[in-house]
C-alpha positions as CSV (number, residue, x, y, z in Angstrom):
1,X,2.4,-16.8,-19.8
2,X,2.2,-13.4,-18.2
3,X,0.8,-11.9,-21.4
4,X,-2.0,-14.4,-21.5
5,X,-2.9,-13.8,-17.8
6,X,-2.8,-10.0,-18.4
7,X,-5.1,-10.2,-21.4
8,X,-7.6,-12.4,-19.6
9,X,-7.6,-10.0,-16.6
10,X,-8.1,-7.0,-18.9
11,X,-10.9,-8.6,-20.9
12,X,-12.7,-9.8,-17.7
13,X,-12.5,-6.3,-16.1
14,X,-13.9,-4.6,-19.3
15,X,-16.6,-7.3,-19.7
16,X,-17.9,-6.6,-16.1
17,X,-17.7,-2.8,-16.6
18,X,-19.5,-2.9,-19.9
19,X,-22.3,-5.3,-18.7
20,X,-22.6,-3.2,-15.5
21,X,-22.9,0.1,-17.4
22,X,-20.4,2.2,-15.4
23,X,-21.6,5.8,-15.2
24,X,-21.0,8.9,-13.3
25,X,-23.9,9.8,-11.1
26,X,-22.6,12.9,-9.4
27,X,-20.8,16.0,-10.6
28,X,-18.8,16.1,-7.3
29,X,-17.1,13.5,-5.2
30,X,-14.5,13.5,-2.4
31,X,-11.0,12.2,-2.6
32,X,-8.5,11.3,0.1
33,X,-4.8,10.4,-0.5
34,X,-3.1,8.5,2.3
35,X,0.7,8.6,2.3
36,X,3.5,7.7,4.7
37,X,4.0,11.4,5.7
38,X,0.7,13.1,5.1
39,X,-3.0,12.4,4.5
40,X,-4.7,14.8,2.1
41,X,-8.3,15.4,1.1
42,X,-10.5,17.6,-1.1
43,X,-13.8,17.7,-2.9
44,X,-13.4,17.2,-6.6
45,X,-15.3,18.6,-9.6
46,X,-15.7,15.5,-11.8
47,X,-16.5,17.4,-14.9
48,X,-13.1,19.1,-14.8
49,X,-11.0,16.8,-12.6
50,X,-10.1,19.7,-10.3
51,X,-10.4,20.5,-6.6
52,X,-13.7,22.2,-5.8
53,X,-12.2,23.6,-2.6
54,X,-8.7,24.0,-1.1
55,X,-7.3,20.7,0.0
56,X,-6.6,19.9,3.6
57,X,-3.4,18.0,4.6
58,X,-2.8,16.5,8.0
59,X,0.4,14.7,9.0
60,X,0.2,10.9,9.1
61,X,0.3,9.7,12.7
62,X,3.8,8.6,13.8
63,X,2.3,5.3,14.9
64,X,0.2,4.8,11.7
65,X,-2.2,2.1,13.0
66,X,-5.4,1.5,11.1
67,X,-7.5,3.2,13.8
68,X,-5.2,6.2,13.9
69,X,-5.2,6.7,10.2
70,X,-8.9,6.2,9.8
71,X,-9.5,8.8,12.5
72,X,-7.5,11.3,10.5
73,X,-9.6,10.5,7.4
74,X,-12.7,11.1,9.5
75,X,-11.2,14.4,10.7
76,X,-10.8,15.5,7.0
77,X,-14.3,14.4,6.0
78,X,-15.7,16.2,9.0
79,X,-13.8,19.4,8.2
80,X,-15.5,19.5,4.8
81,X,-18.8,18.3,6.2
82,X,-18.9,15.5,3.7
83,X,-22.3,13.8,3.7
84,X,-22.8,10.1,3.4
85,X,-24.4,10.4,0.0
86,X,-21.3,11.9,-1.5
87,X,-19.0,9.4,-3.2
88,X,-15.9,9.1,-1.1
89,X,-12.7,7.5,-2.5
90,X,-9.5,6.8,-0.6
91,X,-6.1,6.3,-2.3
92,X,-4.1,3.8,-0.2
93,X,-0.4,2.6,-0.6
94,X,-1.1,-1.1,-1.0
95,X,-2.9,-3.5,-3.3
96,X,-6.6,-3.4,-2.6
97,X,-8.9,-6.4,-3.1
98,X,-12.5,-5.6,-2.1
99,X,-13.9,-7.8,0.6
100,X,-10.4,-9.3,1.4
101,X,-7.9,-8.2,4.1
102,X,-4.7,-6.5,3.3
103,X,-1.8,-8.9,2.9
104,X,1.0,-6.4,2.3
105,X,2.1,-3.1,3.8
106,X,5.2,-1.1,3.0
107,X,4.7,2.5,4.1
108,X,2.5,2.3,7.2
109,X,2.3,0.3,10.4
110,X,2.4,-3.5,9.9
111,X,-0.8,-3.8,12.0
112,X,-2.7,-3.1,8.7
113,X,-2.0,-6.6,7.5
114,X,-5.2,-8.6,7.9
115,X,-7.5,-5.6,7.9
116,X,-10.5,-5.2,5.6
117,X,-9.8,-1.6,4.8
118,X,-13.1,-0.7,3.1
119,X,-15.0,-2.0,6.1
120,X,-12.7,-0.2,8.5
121,X,-12.9,3.2,6.8
122,X,-16.7,3.0,6.4
123,X,-17.3,2.0,10.0
124,X,-14.7,4.4,11.5
125,X,-15.8,7.5,9.4
126,X,-19.5,6.7,9.5
127,X,-19.7,7.0,5.7
128,X,-19.5,4.6,2.8
129,X,-15.9,4.7,1.5
130,X,-14.3,3.1,-1.6
131,X,-10.6,2.4,-1.3
132,X,-8.2,2.1,-4.3
133,X,-4.5,1.5,-4.7
134,X,-2.7,4.9,-4.8
135,X,-0.9,4.2,-8.1
136,X,-4.2,3.1,-9.6
137,X,-5.9,6.3,-8.5
138,X,-3.1,8.4,-10.0
139,X,-3.3,6.5,-13.3
140,X,-7.0,6.7,-13.4
141,X,-6.9,10.5,-12.9
142,X,-4.3,10.9,-15.7
143,X,-6.4,8.8,-18.1
144,X,-9.6,10.6,-17.4
145,X,-8.5,14.2,-16.8
146,X,-4.7,14.5,-17.5
147,X,-2.0,13.5,-19.8
148,X,-3.9,10.6,-21.4
149,X,-7.3,12.2,-21.6
150,X,-9.2,11.1,-24.6
151,X,-6.9,8.1,-25.2
152,X,-9.2,5.2,-26.4
153,X,-6.7,2.4,-26.1
154,X,-4.4,1.0,-23.4
155,X,-2.8,3.5,-21.1
156,X,0.0,2.4,-18.7
157,X,0.8,5.0,-16.1
158,X,4.0,4.6,-14.1
159,X,5.0,6.6,-11.0
160,X,8.8,6.8,-10.6
161,X,9.8,7.3,-7.0
162,X,11.1,5.2,-4.2
163,X,9.6,2.3,-6.2
164,X,7.6,2.1,-9.4
165,X,3.9,2.3,-9.1
166,X,1.8,1.3,-12.1
167,X,-1.7,1.6,-13.3
168,X,-3.3,0.0,-16.4
169,X,-6.4,1.6,-17.9
170,X,-8.0,-0.1,-21.0
171,X,-10.7,1.9,-22.8
172,X,-11.2,4.0,-19.7
173,X,-11.6,1.0,-17.4
174,X,-9.1,0.4,-14.6
175,X,-7.5,-3.0,-14.3
176,X,-6.4,-2.8,-10.6
177,X,-3.3,-4.0,-8.7
178,X,-1.0,-4.6,-11.6
179,X,2.2,-4.0,-9.6
180,X,4.3,-3.9,-12.7
181,X,7.2,-2.4,-10.8
182,X,8.0,-5.9,-9.6
183,X,8.6,-7.4,-13.0
184,X,12.0,-9.1,-13.1
185,X,14.6,-7.0,-15.0
186,X,18.3,-8.0,-15.2
187,X,17.6,-10.5,-12.4
188,X,16.0,-8.2,-9.9
189,X,12.8,-6.3,-9.3
190,X,12.5,-3.6,-12.0
191,X,12.0,-0.9,-9.4
192,X,15.3,-1.8,-7.7
193,X,16.9,-1.4,-11.1
194,X,15.4,1.7,-12.5
195,X,13.2,3.6,-10.0
196,X,14.2,7.2,-9.2
197,X,15.6,5.9,-5.9
198,X,18.0,3.6,-7.9
199,X,19.1,6.6,-10.0
200,X,19.9,8.6,-6.8
201,X,21.6,5.7,-5.0
202,X,23.8,4.8,-8.0
203,X,24.3,8.5,-8.9
204,X,23.3,7.7,-12.5
205,X,23.5,10.3,-15.1
206,X,20.2,11.1,-16.9
207,X,21.5,9.2,-19.9
208,X,22.4,6.1,-18.0
209,X,19.1,6.2,-16.2
210,X,17.3,6.6,-19.5
211,X,19.0,3.5,-20.8
212,X,17.7,1.5,-17.8
213,X,14.2,2.9,-18.2
214,X,14.4,1.9,-21.9
215,X,14.8,-1.7,-20.8
216,X,11.9,-1.4,-18.5
217,X,9.5,0.2,-20.9
218,X,10.5,-2.1,-23.7
219,X,9.5,-5.0,-21.3
220,X,6.1,-3.4,-20.8
221,X,5.8,-2.9,-24.6
222,X,6.5,-6.6,-25.1
223,X,3.9,-7.8,-22.6
224,X,1.1,-5.3,-23.2
225,X,1.5,-3.3,-26.4
226,X,0.2,-0.1,-24.8
227,X,-1.0,3.0,-26.8
228,X,0.7,5.5,-24.4
229,X,2.9,5.6,-21.3
230,X,2.3,8.3,-18.7
231,X,5.2,9.0,-16.3
232,X,4.5,10.5,-12.9
233,X,6.4,11.1,-9.7
234,X,8.3,14.1,-8.6
235,X,11.0,13.4,-11.2
236,X,8.5,13.7,-14.0
237,X,8.9,17.5,-13.6
238,X,12.4,17.0,-15.1
239,X,11.2,14.8,-18.0
240,X,13.1,16.9,-20.5
241,X,16.3,15.6,-18.8
242,X,15.7,11.9,-19.3
243,X,12.9,11.4,-21.9
244,X,15.3,11.9,-24.8
245,X,17.3,8.8,-23.6
246,X,14.2,6.5,-23.5
247,X,14.2,4.7,-26.8
248,X,10.9,3.0,-27.3
249,X,8.2,2.8,-29.9
250,X,5.2,3.9,-27.7
251,X,4.5,7.5,-27.1
252,X,5.6,8.6,-23.6
253,X,4.4,11.7,-21.8
254,X,4.9,13.3,-18.4
255,X,1.9,13.3,-15.9
256,X,0.0,16.5,-15.6
257,X,-1.9,16.3,-12.3
258,X,1.2,15.4,-10.2
259,X,0.4,15.8,-6.5
260,X,-3.3,16.2,-7.1
261,X,-3.6,12.9,-9.0
262,X,-4.2,10.6,-6.0
263,X,-7.1,12.7,-4.7
264,X,-8.7,13.3,-8.1
265,X,-8.4,9.6,-9.1
266,X,-9.8,8.4,-5.8
267,X,-12.8,10.7,-6.1
268,X,-13.4,9.5,-9.7
269,X,-13.0,5.9,-8.6
270,X,-15.6,6.4,-5.9
271,X,-18.1,8.0,-8.3
272,X,-17.7,5.0,-10.7
273,X,-18.3,2.6,-7.8
274,X,-21.4,4.5,-6.7
275,X,-22.8,4.5,-10.2
276,X,-22.0,0.9,-11.1
277,X,-24.9,-1.3,-12.0
278,X,-24.0,-5.0,-12.2
């Protein structure tokens, strides 16, 4: 059942993208990454997937209401004198459905629920903005510029942290809001079973954690038959500690862009959105 839905979602997304003729119009775009503790932004060179200038980071407001966060985003855009014609992408920690209000919020103020975030950001900053889920942004960056660059098939990027963020990219096209960290594994959300936070809380050895991750990645293999897994999150810097204990058939590699991935992916997403012809 899940596999059939997943395939239909992938095929429909690719059909729209191919018919629309997605293209990159600009060599540079601007990316913003909104997190629970900090909001970061930088211009991005889209040929190289690298920052075109040093990034700016501003702490997330203690009371992280939509207006307060949007004002920080505007402050960052103003700092770099970003013009309205520049593609502006914003990575945000929640599923994003264009034209629909947010219905879930974990890391920011609950007043975000019911907000049309694309409309809010565009109106508050005075510039057209394109908002994307943060895990999707990171995965898109890795597929286009990082660990899965050049991969023609299905890329599944996972971010192992407090939870498990996921991104699914098929032939370079993002299938958004997959939320595969919430698949049921051993009777519970997968992220509660094998996220990095679960490893820390249970004081698991790398070997025991690797066995849990094996179950998770085997489940993804069963549903999606990916061509490669990319593993991000801070713990990916220690991939040599636990990768040897992940026993799966699919190639698995650590992320390359790390903390830059959200900004780079958001910028690339915005440039795609600006260049899309449906």
